[in-house]
C-alpha positions as CSV (number, residue, x, y, z in Angstrom):
1,M,77.5,110.4,88.2
2,D,74.2,111.5,89.7
3,I,73.2,109.3,92.6
4,N,69.5,108.6,92.9
5,P,68.0,110.5,95.9
6,I,66.6,107.3,97.3
7,I,70.1,105.7,97.4
8,Q,71.6,108.9,98.8
9,N,69.0,108.9,101.5
10,I,69.8,105.3,102.5
11,T,73.5,106.2,102.5
12,N,72.8,109.1,104.9
13,Q,70.7,106.9,107.1
14,I,73.6,104.3,107.3
15,L,76.0,107.1,108.3
16,D,73.6,108.0,111.1
17,I,73.6,104.4,112.4
18,T,77.3,103.5,112.0
19,N,80.7,104.9,111.0
20,P,81.7,102.9,108.0
21,F,85.0,103.0,106.2
22,K,83.3,102.8,102.9
23,I,79.8,102.5,101.3
24,I,79.6,101.2,97.7
25,L,76.7,100.9,95.4
26,F,77.2,97.7,93.4
27,N,73.8,97.0,91.8
28,R,70.6,98.9,90.9
29,K,67.6,98.0,88.8
30,Y,65.2,100.3,87.0
31,D,61.8,99.7,85.4
32,L,60.9,100.6,81.8
33,F,60.2,104.2,82.9
34,E,63.6,104.5,84.5
35,N,62.3,104.4,88.1
36,L,64.5,102.8,90.6
37,T,63.1,99.4,91.6
38,S,65.9,98.0,93.8
39,F,69.5,98.3,94.7
40,K,72.4,96.7,96.6
41,L,75.0,98.3,98.8
42,C,78.3,97.1,100.3
43,V,79.3,98.6,103.7
44,V,82.8,98.2,104.9
45,V,83.2,98.6,108.7
46,D,85.9,98.5,111.4
47,D,87.0,95.1,112.5
48,N,85.5,95.5,116.0
49,V,81.9,96.0,114.7
50,N,79.6,93.1,115.3
51,I,78.3,92.3,111.8
52,S,75.2,90.5,112.9
53,E,74.1,93.3,115.2
54,L,74.8,95.9,112.6
55,E,72.9,94.0,109.9
56,S,69.9,93.7,112.2
57,D,70.1,97.4,113.0
58,L,70.3,98.4,109.4
59,Y,67.4,96.3,108.2
60,L,65.2,97.3,111.2
61,N,66.0,101.0,111.1
62,L,66.5,102.0,107.5
63,E,63.4,103.4,105.9
64,C,63.2,103.0,102.2
65,E,60.4,102.7,99.7
66,N,62.4,100.3,97.5
67,P,63.7,96.9,98.1
68,F,67.5,96.9,98.9
69,D,70.2,94.6,100.1
70,V,73.3,95.4,102.2
71,I,76.4,93.3,102.3
72,I,78.8,94.1,105.2
73,Y,82.5,93.3,105.3
74,K,85.0,94.0,108.1
75,Q,88.0,96.1,106.9
76,S,90.5,93.3,107.3
77,E,88.5,90.8,105.3
78,W,87.7,93.5,102.7
79,F,91.4,94.3,102.1
80,N,92.2,90.6,101.9
81,L,89.3,89.8,99.5
82,I,89.8,92.6,97.1
83,E,93.3,91.1,96.4
84,D,91.7,87.8,95.3
85,D,90.7,88.0,91.6
86,T,87.9,85.4,92.2
87,S,86.2,87.1,95.2
88,F,82.9,88.9,95.1
89,A,84.4,91.8,97.1
90,R,87.0,92.3,94.3
91,K,84.1,92.5,91.7
92,I,82.3,95.1,94.0
93,S,85.5,97.0,94.3
94,K,86.2,97.1,90.6
95,T,82.6,97.8,89.3
96,G,80.8,99.5,92.1
97,V,80.3,103.2,92.7
98,V,81.8,104.6,96.0
99,L,79.1,106.6,97.7
100,Y,81.0,107.3,100.8
101,E,84.6,106.9,102.0
102,L,86.1,107.8,105.3
103,Q,88.6,110.5,104.9
104,A,91.8,110.0,107.0
């Protein structure tokens, strides 16, 4: 799957700001001319990361011409939630596109 350059650019910017375990694209919208209009990312980070501070850093420092949203999960909650069939994290895990995954 080809990733839109705008989404790839934001992924690279996130990697410059933090060291996530995983980045997943779980929603994107296009106009009638197939131009990207908005997208949503899930970022899974280490348990010791302050989610509020990271969220602020991302929204203040990421530069993007399109509207986007970022959902952040800590690793421990991510692994618990993807086991729950009713959780949003599980849906993201099953239907999203992994843009980045930390290699062990």
